[in-house]
ROMAR-846252 format. One line per 8 residues: number of its first residue (from 1); their letters; for each residue x, y, z of C-alpha. Coordinates in Angstrom, 2 decimals, decimal comma, always signed. Layout:
// residues N
NUM) A) X Y Z; ... $
// end
This chain:
// residues 484
1) MSVIQELH) +118,02 -1,23 +59,68; +115,56 -2,95 +61,73; +112,31 -0,77 +62,39; +113,46 +0,88 +65,95; +116,85 +1,01 +65,35; +115,08 +3,39 +62,20; +112,53 +5,27 +64,67; +115,73 +6,05 +66,39 $
9) RQLVKKER) +117,81 +7,28 +63,99; +114,96 +9,04 +63,39; +114,20 +10,87 +66,37; +117,82 +11,59 +66,84; +118,62 +13,14 +63,81; +115,51 +15,38 +65,02; +114,16 +13,85 +61,49; +110,68 +13,25 +63,09 $
17) SATEITQA) +109,22 +14,21 +66,46; +108,01 +10,69 +69,23; +104,80 +12,18 +69,80; +104,42 +12,44 +65,44; +105,63 +8,91 +65,10; +104,00 +7,96 +67,55; +100,20 +9,83 +66,31; +101,31 +8,41 +62,47 $
25) YLERIQAL) +100,65 +4,86 +64,46; +97,15 +5,42 +66,56; +96,02 +7,13 +62,89; +96,74 +4,21 +61,44; +95,61 +2,39 +63,89; +91,73 +4,21 +64,34; +91,87 +3,47 +60,05; +92,86 -0,47 +61,05 $
33) EPTLHSFL) +91,35 -1,13 +63,84; +87,23 -1,11 +62,41; +88,64 -4,31 +59,77; +91,62 -5,94 +62,13; +90,64 -6,14 +65,32; +93,96 -6,41 +66,40; +93,66 -4,36 +69,88; +91,65 -4,11 +73,02 $
41) TVTGDRAL) +92,26 -1,13 +74,91; +93,87 +1,37 +72,87; +95,33 +3,57 +75,14; +96,06 +7,40 +72,52; +96,40 +9,97 +75,04; +98,60 +7,77 +77,59; +100,52 +7,06 +75,04; +100,75 +10,54 +73,42 $
49) EQAAAVDR) +101,47 +12,22 +77,72; +104,61 +9,32 +77,10; +105,72 +10,64 +73,59; +106,23 +13,97 +74,87; +108,44 +13,33 +77,74; +110,04 +11,67 +74,92; +110,73 +14,90 +73,11; +111,63 +17,41 +76,50 $
57) QIAAGETI) +114,64 +14,74 +76,52; +114,93 +15,31 +72,73; +114,56 +19,77 +73,64; +116,38 +19,15 +76,42; +119,01 +17,28 +74,92; +119,85 +14,75 +76,28; +121,07 +10,57 +75,45; +117,25 +8,55 +75,24 $
65) GLLSGIPL) +117,54 +5,10 +75,03; +117,30 +2,79 +71,37; +113,68 +2,39 +73,07; +112,16 +5,54 +74,30; +109,96 +7,36 +71,40; +109,14 +3,74 +69,92; +105,72 +2,82 +70,13; +105,26 -1,33 +71,46 $
73) AIKDNLCT) +101,83 -2,67 +71,63; +101,81 -5,51 +74,91; +99,47 -8,48 +75,20; +95,50 -8,35 +77,31; +97,20 -10,51 +79,67; +100,15 -8,41 +80,98; +98,57 -6,80 +84,30; +99,48 -2,04 +83,10 $
81) YGVRTTCA) +97,90 -0,14 +86,36; +95,93 +1,79 +86,67; +94,75 +0,17 +82,46; +92,23 -2,44 +81,97; +93,78 -6,32 +81,51; +90,86 -8,75 +80,36; +92,67 -11,84 +79,47; +89,80 -11,92 +76,64 $
89) SKMLADFV) +87,52 -12,77 +79,45; +84,51 -12,11 +80,44; +86,07 -13,16 +83,94; +88,29 -9,90 +83,72; +86,39 -7,42 +81,78; +86,57 -4,95 +84,07; +89,82 -5,03 +85,47; +92,38 -2,99 +86,61 $
97) PPYESTVT) +94,84 -3,92 +88,27; +96,59 -1,91 +91,31; +100,51 -3,62 +89,68; +102,29 -3,07 +87,41; +103,96 -6,71 +85,20; +107,63 -6,44 +85,01; +108,22 -6,82 +81,54; +106,39 -3,95 +81,00 $
105) AKLHQAGA) +107,49 -1,89 +84,48; +110,86 -2,27 +81,99; +109,53 -0,78 +78,63; +108,03 +2,19 +80,92; +111,90 +3,08 +82,43; +113,46 +2,47 +78,15; +111,45 +5,48 +77,54; +109,00 +3,78 +75,44 $
113) VMLGKTNL) +105,21 +4,14 +74,46; +102,67 +1,99 +74,77; +99,20 +2,68 +72,66; +97,80 -0,07 +73,11; +96,71 -3,64 +74,71; +96,09 -6,28 +72,03; +93,41 -9,16 +71,42; +93,92 -13,15 +72,21 $
121) DEFAMGSS) +91,51 -16,66 +73,19; +91,15 -16,20 +76,43; +93,27 -16,46 +79,21; +95,78 -17,51 +76,65; +94,10 -20,27 +75,70; +93,75 -21,22 +71,75; +95,28 -21,22 +68,92; +93,02 -18,74 +66,24 $
129) TENSAFGL) +92,29 -15,28 +69,43; +88,92 -16,81 +68,13; +87,84 -17,70 +72,01; +87,97 -14,20 +72,54; +85,50 -12,88 +74,29; +85,53 -10,04 +72,17; +85,67 -11,14 +69,04; +88,13 -12,01 +66,70 $
137) TANPWNVE) +90,97 -10,84 +64,52; +92,07 -10,43 +61,56; +94,79 -11,75 +59,26; +96,35 -8,66 +57,72; +97,68 -11,07 +54,69; +93,56 -12,68 +54,35; +90,79 -10,96 +56,54; +89,14 -14,67 +56,08 $
145) CVPGGSSG) +92,16 -16,05 +57,83; +93,23 -16,31 +61,32; +95,90 -14,49 +62,76; +96,95 -17,11 +65,00; +97,43 -17,14 +68,68; +96,90 -17,63 +71,50; +98,96 -13,94 +71,47; +97,17 -13,55 +67,56 $
153) GSAAAVAA) +96,15 -9,39 +67,93; +100,03 -8,49 +69,15; +100,95 -10,70 +65,84; +98,63 -9,43 +63,80; +99,47 -5,36 +64,64; +103,28 -6,17 +64,50; +102,22 -7,29 +60,36; +100,17 -4,52 +60,06 $
161) GECAAALG) +102,18 -1,63 +61,08; +99,99 -0,46 +64,25; +102,93 -0,12 +65,45; +106,65 -0,83 +65,73; +107,13 -4,18 +68,02; +105,48 -6,35 +70,25; +105,30 -8,18 +74,43; +102,98 -11,70 +73,17 $
169) SDTGGSIR) +102,96 -14,41 +75,98; +103,92 -18,16 +74,25; +102,93 -21,73 +76,66; +102,54 -23,86 +74,15; +103,47 -21,66 +71,46; +100,73 -19,11 +71,55; +104,17 -16,14 +70,08; +105,62 -18,59 +67,08 $
177) QPASFCGV) +102,44 -19,77 +65,97; +100,60 -16,86 +65,14; +104,58 -15,59 +63,86; +104,15 -17,96 +62,16; +100,62 -16,65 +60,49; +101,21 -13,82 +60,44; +104,73 -13,02 +58,17; +106,32 -11,34 +61,81 $
185) VGLKPTYG) +109,92 -12,68 +63,54; +109,07 -13,57 +67,91; +110,55 -15,58 +70,06; +110,21 -17,97 +73,46; +112,97 -16,67 +75,29; +114,23 -20,11 +77,56; +112,16 -20,45 +80,32; +113,34 -18,36 +83,48 $
193) LVSRYGLV) +115,07 -15,47 +81,17; +111,68 -13,46 +81,51; +110,24 -12,26 +84,16; +106,53 -13,96 +84,75; +105,86 -11,08 +87,39; +102,19 -9,63 +86,00; +101,56 -11,79 +83,55; +98,68 -13,66 +84,25 $
201) AYASSLDQ) +99,00 -17,11 +84,71; +98,11 -20,44 +82,02; +100,33 -22,92 +83,29; +102,91 -21,93 +85,26; +105,99 -24,21 +84,56; +105,00 -23,07 +81,05; +104,55 -19,92 +80,31; +107,33 -17,70 +78,54 $
209) IGPLAPTV) +107,13 -13,64 +77,84; +108,77 -11,93 +74,93; +108,46 -10,38 +71,60; +106,90 -9,81 +68,68; +109,23 -7,86 +66,08; +108,75 -7,42 +62,13; +112,96 -7,76 +61,67; +115,39 -10,16 +63,16 $
217) TDAAILLG) +117,04 -6,90 +65,23; +114,09 -5,65 +66,11; +113,25 -8,80 +68,29; +117,09 -8,76 +69,73; +116,93 -5,70 +70,51; +113,05 -5,96 +72,71; +114,30 -8,88 +75,33; +117,76 -6,99 +75,08 $
225) AIAGHDPR) +114,92 -4,41 +77,37; +111,85 -7,76 +79,29; +115,19 -10,19 +80,24; +116,83 -10,40 +83,03; +116,53 -11,67 +86,54; +113,10 -9,82 +88,61; +113,19 -11,52 +93,11; +109,01 -11,35 +92,35 $
233) DATSLKVP) +109,91 -14,10 +90,72; +111,05 -17,15 +91,61; +111,75 -19,17 +88,62; +113,43 -15,98 +87,56; +117,60 -17,02 +86,24; +120,74 -15,54 +87,52; +122,04 -14,38 +84,19; +123,89 -12,00 +82,67 $
241) VPDYTQAL) +121,59 -10,54 +80,21; +124,50 -9,96 +76,89; +123,80 -7,22 +73,88; +121,61 -9,25 +72,01; +122,23 -7,11 +68,61; +125,73 -8,53 +68,47; +125,57 -11,63 +67,65; +124,09 -10,36 +64,90 $
249) RPDLKGLR) +126,13 -11,81 +61,60; +125,97 -12,18 +57,68; +127,34 -16,19 +57,88; +126,89 -19,55 +59,50; +130,89 -20,75 +59,75; +130,69 -23,58 +61,39; +127,66 -24,08 +62,82; +125,89 -27,41 +63,31 $
257) VGVIQETV) +122,24 -27,19 +62,20; +119,97 -30,15 +62,82; +116,66 -31,20 +61,07; +114,79 -33,09 +63,11; +113,38 -35,66 +60,79; +109,80 -36,64 +62,67; +108,65 -32,41 +62,27; +108,92 -32,97 +58,33 $
265) SEGLQPEV) +108,41 -36,82 +57,16; +104,55 -36,54 +56,89; +101,20 -34,35 +58,07; +102,31 -31,03 +56,41; +101,70 -28,71 +54,26; +102,99 -29,63 +51,01; +103,95 -25,71 +50,40; +105,18 -25,90 +53,69 $
273) KTAIEAAL) +107,15 -28,57 +53,43; +108,29 -27,01 +50,15; +109,11 -23,49 +52,47; +111,72 -25,87 +54,76; +113,85 -27,45 +51,85; +114,50 -24,37 +51,06; +115,69 -22,48 +54,25; +117,83 -25,67 +54,36 $
281) QTLKELGA) +119,73 -25,27 +51,54; +120,28 -21,62 +52,82; +121,31 -22,15 +55,80; +124,15 -24,40 +54,56; +125,08 -22,57 +51,82; +125,54 -19,57 +54,07; +127,97 -21,99 +55,25; +126,33 -24,77 +57,25 $
289) TLKELSCP) +126,45 -28,06 +58,41; +123,51 -29,98 +58,59; +122,46 -32,98 +60,26; +119,24 -35,35 +60,33; +118,70 -36,74 +63,76; +115,98 -37,86 +65,73; +113,68 -36,85 +68,58; +111,80 -39,68 +68,80 $
297) RFAYGLPT) +109,44 -38,25 +71,46; +108,83 -35,17 +69,97; +105,04 -36,51 +68,63; +104,17 -37,34 +72,53; +104,81 -33,96 +72,85; +101,50 -32,88 +72,02; +98,96 -35,31 +74,56; +101,34 -34,50 +77,12 $
305) YYIIAPSE) +101,28 -31,38 +76,29; +96,99 -31,32 +77,29; +97,17 -33,11 +80,72; +100,01 -30,82 +82,27; +98,53 -27,51 +80,89; +95,08 -28,35 +81,92; +95,88 -29,04 +84,79; +98,26 -25,26 +85,74 $
313) ASANLARY) +94,91 -23,79 +84,09; +92,89 -25,72 +86,88; +94,18 -24,84 +89,32; +96,06 -21,24 +88,33; +91,89 -20,39 +87,44; +90,24 -21,59 +91,11; +90,82 -18,11 +92,04; +87,96 -16,49 +89,51 $
321) DGVNFGFR) +85,35 -17,33 +91,75; +83,30 -13,53 +91,80; +83,94 -12,80 +95,94; +87,39 -10,80 +94,83; +87,66 -9,66 +92,04; +85,91 -10,41 +88,45; +83,75 -11,16 +87,17; +80,29 -12,02 +89,74 $
329) VEGAADLL) +77,03 -13,01 +89,06; +73,70 -11,22 +90,69; +70,87 -12,50 +92,79; +72,63 -15,95 +93,54; +70,91 -17,43 +96,23; +74,00 -18,88 +97,81; +77,73 -18,59 +97,62; +77,26 -22,53 +95,98 $
337) EMYTQTRA) +75,71 -20,82 +93,13; +77,57 -17,95 +92,88; +80,88 -19,58 +93,37; +79,20 -21,42 +89,88; +77,03 -19,59 +87,96; +80,31 -16,72 +88,10; +82,67 -19,87 +86,64; +79,82 -20,78 +84,83 $
345) QGFGAEVK) +79,57 -17,51 +82,89; +82,38 -15,86 +83,26; +85,03 -17,85 +81,38; +83,91 -19,19 +77,54; +84,08 -22,75 +76,66; +87,73 -23,74 +75,86; +88,51 -22,33 +79,33; +85,76 -24,43 +80,74 $
353) RRIMIGTY) +86,94 -27,13 +78,89; +90,75 -27,35 +79,54; +89,19 -26,75 +84,04; +87,42 -30,23 +83,23; +90,68 -31,88 +81,44; +93,18 -30,05 +84,14; +90,13 -31,23 +86,94; +90,03 -34,83 +85,99 $
361) ALSAGYYD) +93,49 -35,47 +85,42; +94,47 -34,20 +89,69; +92,14 -36,59 +90,55; +91,76 -39,12 +92,82; +92,30 -42,28 +90,85; +93,50 -40,37 +87,45; +97,11 -38,80 +88,47; +98,82 -41,08 +88,31 $
369) AYYLRAQK) +97,27 -42,76 +85,64; +97,63 -38,90 +83,84; +99,67 -36,69 +84,40; +102,27 -38,46 +86,42; +102,82 -39,60 +84,22; +102,61 -37,33 +81,34; +105,36 -35,88 +83,17; +107,70 -38,63 +83,19 $
377) VRTLIKED) +107,16 -38,47 +78,94; +108,40 -34,30 +80,35; +111,62 -35,19 +81,08; +112,15 -38,01 +78,20; +111,60 -34,98 +75,51; +114,23 -33,33 +77,74; +116,53 -35,88 +76,66; +116,16 -35,88 +73,60 $
385) FANAFEQV) +116,21 -32,48 +72,96; +119,63 -33,67 +75,14; +120,94 -35,90 +72,94; +120,22 -33,89 +69,99; +122,06 -30,42 +71,26; +125,55 -33,27 +72,45; +125,36 -33,04 +67,96; +124,12 -29,44 +66,96 $
393) DVLICPTS) +124,05 -26,47 +67,57; +120,45 -24,89 +66,55; +117,52 -27,48 +65,90; +114,88 -26,58 +62,45; +111,42 -27,75 +62,80; +108,83 -25,46 +60,75; +106,93 -23,34 +63,75; +104,12 -24,34 +61,72 $
401) PTTAFKAG) +102,08 -27,92 +59,98; +100,38 -25,57 +57,74; +99,43 -22,29 +56,60; +96,43 -19,83 +58,34; +93,25 -21,05 +58,12; +89,91 -19,37 +57,44; +88,01 -18,37 +60,28; +85,27 -20,36 +61,99 $
409) EKTADPLS) +87,28 -23,48 +59,92; +88,19 -25,52 +63,03; +86,17 -24,89 +66,07; +83,40 -27,11 +65,54; +86,71 -29,52 +66,36; +89,54 -28,97 +69,05; +91,40 -32,16 +68,35; +91,48 -29,91 +65,08 $
417) MYLSDLMT) +93,12 -26,82 +66,15; +95,09 -28,53 +69,06; +97,58 -29,92 +66,24; +97,70 -25,95 +65,03; +100,53 -26,35 +68,04; +102,34 -29,68 +67,10; +106,05 -28,24 +66,22; +105,96 -26,20 +68,98 $
425) IPINLAGL) +104,60 -28,08 +71,90; +107,69 -29,84 +72,39; +109,69 -27,01 +72,94; +107,66 -24,97 +75,91; +107,79 -28,40 +77,94; +111,68 -28,49 +77,61; +112,30 -24,47 +78,81; +114,58 -24,47 +75,61 $
433) PGLSLPCG) +114,60 -21,73 +73,37; +112,34 -21,24 +70,51; +112,06 -18,45 +67,19; +109,70 -18,11 +63,64; +110,69 -16,18 +60,93; +109,66 -15,48 +57,46; +110,43 -18,29 +55,37; +108,00 -18,03 +52,10 $
441) FDATGLPI) +104,56 -17,46 +51,07; +101,94 -20,01 +49,44; +100,23 -20,07 +46,68; +97,57 -17,91 +48,34; +100,07 -15,51 +50,35; +99,35 -16,85 +52,89; +103,46 -16,82 +55,13; +104,64 -19,46 +55,86 $
449) GLQLIGNV) +107,14 -20,06 +59,12; +110,49 -21,71 +59,87; +111,62 -22,29 +64,00; +114,67 -22,30 +64,88; +115,16 -24,36 +67,90; +118,54 -24,38 +70,50; +119,60 -25,15 +73,71; +119,44 -23,53 +76,96 $
457) LQEETLFR) +119,95 -19,49 +77,50; +121,46 -19,84 +73,30; +118,93 -17,10 +72,43; +122,58 -15,59 +70,78; +122,77 -18,22 +68,73; +119,10 -18,49 +67,38; +119,73 -15,40 +66,48; +122,59 -14,92 +64,69 $
465) VAYAYEQA) +121,44 -18,16 +62,43; +118,04 -16,16 +62,43; +119,48 -12,57 +61,38; +122,10 -15,17 +58,75; +118,64 -15,63 +56,93; +117,22 -12,82 +57,30; +119,49 -10,89 +55,71; +119,82 -13,85 +52,58 $
473) TPWHQQQP) +116,16 -14,65 +51,48; +113,62 -11,42 +51,24; +110,08 -12,95 +52,95; +111,02 -9,80 +56,03; +110,39 -7,04 +53,31; +107,14 -8,79 +51,78; +104,17 -6,10 +53,97; +100,44 -7,28 +53,51 $
481) SLGI) +98,37 -5,23 +51,14; +95,38 -3,22 +53,71; +95,00 -0,18 +51,40; +96,14 +1,34 +53,68 $
// end
């Protein structure tokens, strides 16, 4: 039984109240936060008020939904009405949104309890959560290591049991890579399946909101709650939202699984390669048919992404100028100085780096050479995936080439840091769904992630494969030892 299902059972059977469950999570947050720093804001009073409302429903004999009274964490780039939303940036350190994001509004309507807002790389730009203006988050499996990024706070909170599940955002792997590093399940849905309204934009053609959860079932429940068309998001798809838990079956008979050759040949940490090979054998034993195939432009995803994403970021972040909202430098001699000093002091080094890359790629004389060419390569990457899905139902590759690295190990080498997202970026460029789940541990006890890639709107297929594999292996049952 999943964490959400078990908590729901306890509530319905009146074994525990929503207030008792919420209080237990808040106490765990209080105990672990000095070590982990998963949260930027803890909304304890609000959480207890929401829990008390659910308790009143239960006392009145009302039927409650599956997420009613379930304590969740929200990545701090999702706008929450009346609750600070910082994007882990000095630029928005005191920003309190006057509106609610669609996904958090849906969770509130479902009766979920919001425990707080989680840490991230500033404006979701990074792979380690070290770019936060408010300090880095530690990996619960080894506090000297990073949790991944940019949704590192959400992934660490789920892994450490500080929440039942969490929301993150994924632009180039920012849900799946931290899910891999922290040993939890993370899903990036098909582009447009989940509304981006209220998500502070990084790269609008790539961003997507999704769940991080202890089990596949929990992720399926959470996706079902946040997916669906939203007229406030022009890229939102008008498609029905199924009950994703109905796709969870323990066998894979008749399913065709493709192994992307370019991702398992070289450059992997040896233990990652061994774990992926073992996972493929397990899938075969569950009834799947394995097929090796090539996505020849897969490796081009990284350079393509680091032109397109910074280009979109340079446009999206132009609004932070010290005029309308957010941080503003005081005492500037004129308007131009106020602009430049506000952006110089308000943004961190990685955000500045990506804004400059994007501005350069979009500038006159370089647009055709860089941005336009990157968009053409993006189309070729999509074609490779389309060709692959004519032969198989789901694709397999590692989520990350390595397990979690030590904090500070790659901060001086941005290119090395960017390679952490080598396996996840092409999926965002193609707008496809991707899911990471635990498939083993390295010699030091750090989790290894297996990535499943589906065709457009084939989340049910991903959940089916992930669930069957999860039920056949012990990895999801292991928890980090935090002494609490």
